[in-house]
C-alpha positions as CSV (number, residue, x, y, z in Angstrom):
1,M,-6.7,16.9,5.9
2,H,-7.1,17.0,2.2
3,A,-4.5,15.2,0.1
4,I,-4.6,16.8,-3.3
5,P,-5.4,20.2,-4.8
6,S,-9.0,21.3,-5.6
7,R,-9.2,19.7,-9.1
8,A,-10.7,16.7,-7.4
9,G,-14.2,17.7,-6.4
10,Q,-17.1,16.2,-8.3
11,G,-14.7,15.4,-11.1
12,L,-12.9,13.0,-8.9
13,L,-16.1,10.9,-8.3
14,V,-16.8,10.9,-12.0
15,S,-13.2,9.8,-12.9
16,L,-13.2,7.0,-10.3
17,V,-16.6,5.7,-11.4
18,L,-15.3,5.6,-14.9
19,A,-12.1,3.8,-13.7
20,L,-14.0,1.4,-11.4
21,A,-17.4,1.1,-13.0
22,A,-19.2,-1.9,-11.5
23,I,-19.7,-4.9,-13.7
24,P,-23.5,-5.5,-14.1
25,A,-24.7,-8.5,-12.2
26,Q,-25.9,-11.4,-14.4
27,A,-29.1,-13.1,-13.5
28,A,-28.3,-16.3,-11.6
29,P,-30.1,-19.5,-12.6
30,A,-32.5,-20.8,-10.1
31,Q,-30.8,-23.2,-7.6
32,K,-32.3,-25.7,-5.3
33,A,-31.7,-25.0,-1.7
34,P,-29.8,-27.8,0.1
35,A,-31.5,-29.8,2.7
36,A,-31.5,-28.3,6.2
37,S,-29.5,-31.2,7.6
38,A,-26.7,-30.7,5.0
39,A,-26.7,-26.9,5.6
40,S,-26.3,-27.3,9.4
41,S,-23.4,-29.8,9.0
42,L,-21.4,-28.0,6.3
43,T,-18.5,-25.8,7.6
44,I,-15.6,-24.4,5.7
45,E,-12.5,-22.7,7.1
46,L,-11.4,-19.1,6.4
47,S,-7.8,-18.4,7.4
48,H,-6.2,-15.0,7.2
49,Q,-3.1,-12.8,7.5
50,L,-4.9,-9.6,8.5
51,G,-3.6,-9.4,12.1
52,A,-5.6,-9.1,15.3
53,D,-7.4,-5.8,14.8
54,K,-8.6,-6.3,11.3
55,G,-9.2,-9.9,12.1
56,N,-11.8,-8.7,14.6
57,E,-13.5,-6.9,11.8
58,L,-13.4,-10.0,9.6
59,A,-14.9,-12.0,12.5
60,A,-17.8,-9.6,12.8
61,L,-18.5,-10.0,9.1
62,V,-18.3,-13.8,9.3
63,E,-20.6,-13.7,12.3
64,R,-23.2,-11.7,10.4
65,F,-22.9,-14.1,7.4
66,N,-23.3,-17.2,9.6
67,A,-26.4,-15.8,11.3
68,Q,-28.3,-15.6,8.0
69,S,-26.7,-18.5,6.0
70,K,-28.8,-21.5,5.1
71,L,-26.0,-23.2,3.2
72,G,-23.6,-23.7,6.1
73,R,-21.1,-21.7,8.2
74,I,-17.7,-20.2,8.0
75,A,-15.1,-21.0,10.7
76,L,-12.4,-18.4,11.1
77,S,-8.7,-19.3,11.6
78,D,-5.5,-17.3,11.8
79,R,-3.1,-20.2,11.5
80,P,-0.1,-19.4,9.3
81,W,-0.2,-20.2,5.6
82,G,1.0,-23.7,4.7
83,Q,0.7,-25.0,8.3
84,G,-1.8,-27.8,8.9
85,G,-3.2,-28.0,5.3
86,Q,-4.9,-25.3,3.2
87,S,-8.2,-23.7,4.2
88,Q,-11.0,-23.7,1.8
89,L,-10.8,-19.8,1.9
90,T,-7.5,-18.0,2.5
91,I,-6.7,-14.3,2.8
92,L,-3.1,-13.8,1.9
93,A,-1.2,-10.6,2.7
94,D,2.3,-11.9,2.1
95,A,3.5,-11.6,-1.6
96,E,5.7,-14.7,-1.4
97,D,2.9,-16.8,0.0
98,E,0.6,-15.5,-2.8
99,A,3.3,-16.3,-5.4
100,S,3.6,-19.8,-4.0
101,L,-0.2,-20.4,-4.1
102,I,-0.4,-19.1,-7.7
103,G,2.6,-21.0,-8.9
104,A,1.3,-24.3,-7.6
105,R,-2.2,-23.7,-8.9
106,R,-3.6,-24.4,-5.4
107,F,-6.7,-22.3,-6.0
108,K,-9.9,-22.3,-8.1
109,P,-10.4,-18.9,-9.9
110,L,-13.0,-16.8,-8.2
111,W,-14.8,-16.1,-11.4
112,Q,-15.2,-19.8,-12.0
113,V,-16.4,-20.4,-8.4
114,M,-19.1,-17.8,-8.8
115,K,-20.1,-19.0,-12.2
116,D,-20.4,-22.7,-11.2
117,A,-22.4,-21.8,-8.1
118,G,-24.8,-19.6,-10.1
119,E,-23.9,-16.5,-8.0
120,P,-23.6,-13.1,-9.6
121,L,-20.1,-11.5,-9.2
122,Q,-20.7,-7.7,-8.7
123,T,-17.1,-6.8,-8.3
124,L,-15.0,-4.1,-10.0
125,P,-12.8,-4.5,-13.0
126,V,-9.1,-4.0,-12.5
127,P,-8.0,-0.4,-13.1
128,R,-4.4,0.2,-14.2
129,F,-3.5,1.6,-10.8
130,M,-4.3,-1.7,-9.1
131,V,-1.6,-4.3,-8.8
132,P,-2.9,-7.1,-11.0
133,S,-1.6,-10.1,-9.0
134,A,-5.1,-11.6,-8.5
135,V,-6.4,-11.5,-12.1
136,D,-5.8,-13.6,-15.2
137,A,-4.7,-12.6,-18.6
138,S,-8.3,-11.8,-19.6
139,G,-8.8,-9.6,-16.6
140,R,-11.0,-12.1,-14.8
141,P,-10.7,-12.2,-11.0
142,L,-8.7,-15.1,-9.6
143,A,-9.3,-13.8,-6.1
144,L,-11.3,-11.1,-4.3
145,P,-9.0,-8.1,-3.4
146,V,-10.6,-7.5,0.0
147,G,-7.7,-5.5,1.4
148,L,-6.8,-2.8,-1.2
149,S,-4.8,0.2,0.1
150,T,-2.3,2.8,-1.0
151,P,0.4,4.8,1.0
152,V,-0.6,8.0,2.7
153,V,0.9,10.1,5.5
154,F,-0.5,9.7,9.1
155,F,0.5,12.3,11.7
156,N,0.1,12.9,15.4
157,K,-1.9,16.1,15.4
158,D,-0.8,17.1,19.0
159,A,2.9,16.5,18.2
160,L,2.9,18.6,15.0
161,S,0.9,21.4,16.6
162,K,3.4,21.6,19.5
163,A,6.2,21.8,17.0
164,G,4.6,24.7,15.3
165,A,3.4,23.0,12.1
166,D,0.3,24.3,10.3
167,L,-2.1,21.4,10.2
168,S,-4.2,23.1,7.6
169,A,-1.3,23.4,5.1
170,L,0.9,20.3,5.6
171,P,3.7,19.6,3.0
172,K,3.0,18.0,-0.3
173,S,6.6,17.3,-1.3
174,W,9.5,15.4,0.4
175,N,11.6,18.6,0.5
176,E,8.9,20.5,2.4
177,W,8.5,17.6,4.9
178,Q,12.1,18.0,5.8
179,D,11.4,21.3,7.4
180,V,8.5,19.9,9.5
181,L,10.6,16.9,10.6
182,G,13.4,19.3,11.6
183,K,10.9,21.3,13.8
184,L,9.7,18.0,15.4
185,Y,13.3,17.0,16.2
186,Q,14.2,20.3,17.6
187,N,11.0,20.1,19.8
188,G,12.3,16.9,21.4
189,V,10.6,14.3,19.2
190,T,13.2,11.6,18.9
191,C,11.4,9.8,16.1
192,P,10.0,12.4,13.7
193,M,9.0,9.9,10.9
194,T,8.8,6.2,10.3
195,V,7.5,3.9,7.6
196,S,5.4,0.8,7.3
197,Q,5.8,-1.7,4.4
198,P,8.9,0.2,3.3
199,V,9.5,-1.5,-0.1
200,S,5.9,-0.7,-1.2
201,T,6.0,2.8,0.5
202,L,9.5,4.0,-0.4
203,I,10.2,2.2,-3.7
204,E,7.1,0.9,-5.6
205,N,4.8,3.9,-4.9
206,A,7.6,6.4,-4.9
207,S,8.3,5.3,-8.4
208,A,4.7,5.6,-9.6
209,W,3.8,8.8,-7.8
210,N,6.8,10.5,-9.3
211,N,6.0,9.0,-12.8
212,Q,9.1,6.8,-12.8
213,A,9.0,3.2,-14.1
214,F,9.2,0.5,-11.6
215,V,9.5,-2.1,-14.4
216,T,10.1,-1.8,-18.1
217,G,9.7,-4.1,-21.1
218,G,5.9,-4.5,-21.5
219,K,5.0,-8.2,-21.3
220,N,8.6,-9.1,-20.7
221,E,8.9,-7.0,-17.6
222,Q,12.3,-6.2,-16.1
223,I,12.9,-4.4,-12.8
224,A,13.9,-0.7,-13.3
225,V,14.2,1.0,-9.9
226,N,17.6,2.7,-10.5
227,G,16.5,5.8,-12.4
228,L,17.6,9.3,-11.4
229,I,14.6,10.2,-9.3
230,Q,14.6,6.8,-7.5
231,V,18.3,7.1,-6.7
232,K,17.7,10.7,-5.5
233,H,14.8,9.5,-3.4
234,I,16.6,6.7,-1.6
235,A,19.6,9.0,-1.1
236,K,17.3,11.5,0.7
237,M,15.7,8.8,2.8
238,S,19.2,7.6,3.7
239,T,20.2,11.2,4.7
240,W,17.1,11.4,6.9
241,Y,17.9,8.1,8.4
242,K,21.4,9.1,9.4
243,S,20.2,12.5,10.8
244,R,17.5,10.6,12.8
245,Y,14.6,12.3,11.1
246,L,13.6,8.9,9.7
247,H,13.5,5.7,11.7
248,Y,13.4,2.3,10.1
249,F,12.1,-0.6,12.4
250,G,11.6,-3.4,9.9
251,R,10.3,-4.7,6.6
252,S,6.7,-5.1,7.6
253,T,4.3,-3.0,9.7
254,E,6.6,-2.4,12.7
255,G,6.5,1.3,12.1
256,E,2.7,1.4,12.7
257,D,3.1,0.2,16.3
258,R,5.8,2.8,17.0
259,F,3.5,5.5,15.6
260,A,0.5,4.3,17.6
261,T,2.5,4.5,20.9
262,G,3.4,8.1,20.2
263,E,7.1,7.3,19.8
264,C,7.0,8.6,16.2
265,A,5.1,11.7,15.1
266,V,4.7,10.9,11.4
267,L,4.0,7.6,9.7
268,V,4.2,6.9,5.9
269,G,2.1,3.8,5.5
270,P,-0.9,2.1,3.9
271,S,-4.2,4.0,4.0
272,A,-5.9,0.9,5.5
273,A,-4.0,1.4,8.7
274,F,-6.2,4.4,9.6
275,P,-9.0,2.8,11.7
276,T,-6.5,0.6,13.5
277,L,-4.3,3.6,14.3
278,V,-7.3,5.6,15.5
279,R,-8.4,2.7,17.8
280,S,-4.9,2.1,19.2
281,S,-3.6,5.7,19.6
282,A,-4.1,8.0,22.6
283,F,-3.8,11.1,20.3
284,P,-5.8,12.4,17.4
285,V,-4.6,10.9,14.1
286,G,-4.5,13.1,10.9
287,V,-4.2,12.0,7.3
288,S,-2.4,13.8,4.5
289,S,-1.1,12.9,1.0
290,Y,1.8,10.8,0.1
291,P,4.8,13.2,-0.7
292,Y,6.3,13.6,-4.2
293,H,9.5,15.1,-5.5
294,D,8.8,18.5,-6.9
295,D,11.5,18.2,-9.6
296,A,10.2,14.9,-11.0
297,Y,8.6,15.4,-14.4
298,G,4.8,14.7,-14.2
299,A,4.7,14.4,-10.5
300,P,2.5,13.8,-8.7
301,Q,1.0,11.2,-11.0
302,N,-0.8,8.3,-9.3
303,T,-0.1,5.7,-6.6
304,W,-0.9,2.0,-6.7
305,A,-3.6,0.0,-4.9
306,D,-2.5,-3.3,-3.5
307,G,-3.2,-5.6,-0.6
308,P,-4.6,-8.9,0.7
309,A,-6.9,-11.0,-1.4
310,L,-9.4,-13.8,-0.7
311,W,-8.4,-17.1,-2.5
312,V,-10.6,-20.2,-2.9
313,A,-8.8,-23.5,-2.6
314,A,-8.8,-26.0,-5.5
315,G,-10.2,-29.6,-5.2
316,R,-13.2,-28.9,-3.0
317,S,-16.8,-30.1,-3.2
318,A,-19.6,-28.4,-5.1
319,S,-21.4,-27.7,-1.8
320,E,-18.2,-26.1,-0.4
321,Y,-17.9,-23.9,-3.4
322,K,-21.5,-22.8,-3.3
323,L,-21.1,-21.8,0.4
324,A,-17.9,-19.9,-0.5
325,A,-19.7,-18.1,-3.4
326,A,-22.5,-17.1,-1.1
327,F,-20.0,-15.6,1.3
328,V,-18.4,-13.6,-1.4
329,R,-21.7,-12.2,-2.6
330,F,-22.6,-11.4,1.0
331,W,-19.2,-9.5,1.4
332,L,-20.0,-7.4,-1.7
333,A,-23.5,-6.4,-0.5
334,P,-23.7,-2.6,-0.1
335,Q,-24.0,-2.3,3.7
336,N,-21.2,-4.9,4.3
337,Q,-19.0,-3.0,1.9
338,V,-19.5,0.3,3.8
339,D,-18.9,-1.4,7.1
340,W,-15.7,-3.1,5.8
341,Q,-14.4,0.3,4.6
342,V,-15.2,2.1,7.8
343,N,-14.0,-0.6,10.3
344,A,-11.2,-2.3,8.4
345,G,-10.1,0.7,6.4
346,Y,-9.7,-0.9,3.0
347,L,-10.7,0.7,-0.3
348,P,-14.2,0.0,-1.8
349,L,-14.9,-3.0,-4.0
350,S,-18.4,-1.9,-5.1
351,S,-20.1,1.2,-6.3
352,A,-22.0,1.5,-3.0
353,G,-18.7,1.6,-1.1
354,L,-17.3,4.2,-3.5
355,L,-20.3,6.5,-3.2
356,A,-20.1,6.2,0.6
357,T,-16.5,7.3,0.5
358,Q,-17.2,10.3,-1.7
359,A,-20.6,11.5,-0.8
360,S,-21.4,10.5,2.9
361,K,-21.1,13.5,5.2
362,L,-21.9,11.3,8.2
363,L,-18.8,9.2,7.4
364,K,-16.5,12.1,6.6
365,D,-14.1,11.5,9.5
366,E,-14.3,7.7,9.4
367,L,-13.4,7.5,5.7
368,A,-10.7,10.3,5.7
369,A,-7.9,8.0,4.7
370,Q,-9.9,6.4,1.9
371,R,-10.7,9.9,0.5
372,V,-7.0,10.7,0.4
373,A,-6.2,7.3,-1.1
374,I,-8.8,7.6,-3.9
375,A,-7.7,11.1,-4.7
376,Q,-4.1,9.9,-5.2
377,L,-5.1,6.8,-7.2
378,T,-7.1,8.9,-9.6
379,F,-5.1,12.1,-9.6
380,K,-4.1,11.7,-13.2
381,P,-4.8,9.0,-15.8
382,V,-2.3,6.2,-15.5
383,S,0.8,6.8,-17.6
384,P,3.0,4.1,-19.2
385,F,5.5,4.7,-16.3
386,S,2.9,4.7,-13.5
387,A,0.9,1.6,-14.4
388,A,0.8,-0.9,-11.5
389,S,2.8,-4.1,-11.8
390,A,2.7,-7.4,-9.9
391,Y,6.5,-7.8,-10.3
392,G,7.0,-7.1,-6.6
393,H,4.9,-10.2,-5.8
394,R,7.5,-12.4,-7.4
395,A,9.4,-14.6,-5.0
396,G,12.4,-12.7,-3.6
397,V,11.9,-9.3,-5.4
398,R,10.8,-7.4,-2.3
399,R,13.3,-9.2,-0.2
400,V,16.2,-8.0,-2.5
401,L,14.8,-4.4,-2.6
402,A,14.6,-4.3,1.2
403,D,18.1,-5.8,1.5
404,E,19.7,-3.2,-0.8
405,M,17.7,-0.3,0.8
406,E,18.9,-1.4,4.2
407,Q,22.5,-1.5,2.9
408,V,22.2,2.1,1.8
409,F,20.6,3.1,5.1
410,A,23.5,1.4,7.0
411,D,25.9,3.5,4.9
412,K,27.4,0.3,3.4
413,K,26.6,1.5,-0.1
414,P,25.7,4.8,-1.8
415,S,22.1,5.0,-3.1
416,K,23.0,4.5,-6.8
417,Q,25.1,1.4,-6.1
418,G,22.4,-0.1,-3.9
419,L,19.7,0.3,-6.5
420,D,22.0,-0.8,-9.3
421,D,22.8,-3.9,-7.3
422,A,19.1,-4.6,-6.7
423,V,18.4,-4.4,-10.4
424,Q,21.3,-6.7,-11.3
425,R,20.5,-9.2,-8.6
426,I,16.8,-9.4,-9.6
427,R,17.4,-9.6,-13.3
428,S,20.0,-12.3,-12.8
429,G,17.8,-14.3,-10.5
430,R,20.1,-13.9,-7.5
431,M,17.3,-13.4,-4.9
432,N,19.1,-14.6,-1.8
């Protein structure tokens, strides 16, 4: 399935290269290799919040690194953040855990780690469609955004075909999707659509894709999710929820499991879910573009890229930092970037990964979700209303947005009141 009209083509690759042009590697000063005895005894821990399936892909990457490393080894752990001390390396997916780490300065900036270790950092600069939670005011990387993703639509090809939907011409707008969901429901599908990460999917990216401000105020950002299109959007989602077209199973990734079992026919969720869904589903999984509102001025505009990042703990030894830096460089190597994209589903961090997504015919099916995602992220130049913001990573913001959205879905508040209350609560600091 192709997400966006034909303006993409070769021009899409050019635009993305311009947006994500790789920073040239700087020549690293010669470094003495550590003694063999020190290398064999040094181990640093990498903990993560990626879940079991993507954790398996991370384990494969770590195993390859350890097999060739002369500096030491990485030990993988999935223990929860904040339990039993902080790992030397941590991949955080939870916005509040990330905010806690940043607020307490419990990390060493990645750019500093790489510089001190004499390792080149061939990563990508931050485009305006990427949520800037892991960069400093100068645009330098504080962490490595290893899990970038953006919302797309996944669908059960068998279920949609049986309901009479044309898989070659799936809807682009929310209004058009309503007809398809109606056909599914009439065909006996009890859960036509569900969502994963609903605040990101139904509020943050619905704002950006429809060219509506999520925040206002420039450097002094204030939440602004109660505009006309946002109110209309949540009202429509609430109507679908009441009519049983849309099912809401929780604030995290619960919808992905319901889709994978075949209970729900359509899932609106992060593009990175694709390989996991393919591995866990007993039906063919299709990918299409994230819907927009056809009466929103400027829509579709661009979606946001966000997701887990790799952080390096503060207060560690020089040898630990050198091992950590070597692992980062290994992760950014071309073949490892392609493998990470294909098997974990995340967006590219290097020019090699980008070219694989756009040009590889052999990987056409494996990278279907990334192609849709990249087309959305670069569909138009980022506008003042669609620029990504890290505001949702502030403690409590997503919790308040989820709470008010659930109040609307439960018919306890109309859409406008729910979003007005969310704005008022967040601006006043009443996050509980």
